C-alpha positions in Angstrom: 85.1 89.7 88.9 82.7 92.9 89.5 81.4 91.5 92.7 84.7 91.5 94.0 85.8 94.6 93.0 82.7 95.9 94.9 83.4 94.2 97.9 86.7 96.0 98.4 85.6 99.7 97.6 82.7 98.9 100.5 85.1 97.1 103.3 87.2 99.8 105.3 90.6 100.0 105.6 91.1 97.6 108.7 89.3 94.3 107.2 91.7 95.2 103.8 94.7 94.8 106.0 93.7 91.4 107.2 92.1 90.1 104.0 96.1 91.2 102.8 97.5 89.7 105.4 95.6 86.5 105.1 96.1 86.0 101.0 100.2 87.0 101.7 100.3 84.0 104.6 98.5 81.6 102.0 100.7 82.6 99.0 103.4 81.8 101.4 102.0 78.3 102.3 101.4 77.3 98.4 105.5 78.4 97.6 106.5 75.9 100.5 104.1 73.6 99.6 104.5 73.3 96.1 108.4 73.6 96.2 109.2 69.6 96.3 106.2 68.5 94.6 103.9 69.3 91.7 101.0 71.4 91.8 97.4 70.8 90.8 96.2 73.9 90.4 98.9 75.7 88.4 96.8 79.1 88.4 96.5 79.3 92.0 99.2 81.5 92.8 98.5 83.8 90.3 95.2 84.5 91.2 96.7 85.0 94.5 98.8 87.3 93.7 96.0 89.2 91.4 93.7 89.3 94.5 96.8 90.7 96.1 97.1 93.4 94.3 93.6 94.3 93.7 93.4 94.6 98.1 96.6 97.1 97.6 95.0 99.1 95.1 92.2 99.4 97.0 93.7 100.4 100.4 95.7 103.5 98.5 92.4 104.6 97.0 91.2 105.0 100.7 94.2 107.3 102.0 
């Protein structure tokens, strides 16, 4: 966990924005895929949401 936080603090704002876009897209795809079938990894959606929140916090801290 601390590795992710350190990497977010070191990266610049544009990198964080691209990561945010990629994570939101993967969350959208995950939601559509699990709509009709059962997911094998139940916690995957929660971890993606937490990663998105971490990135958004890092972006706001850079302002």
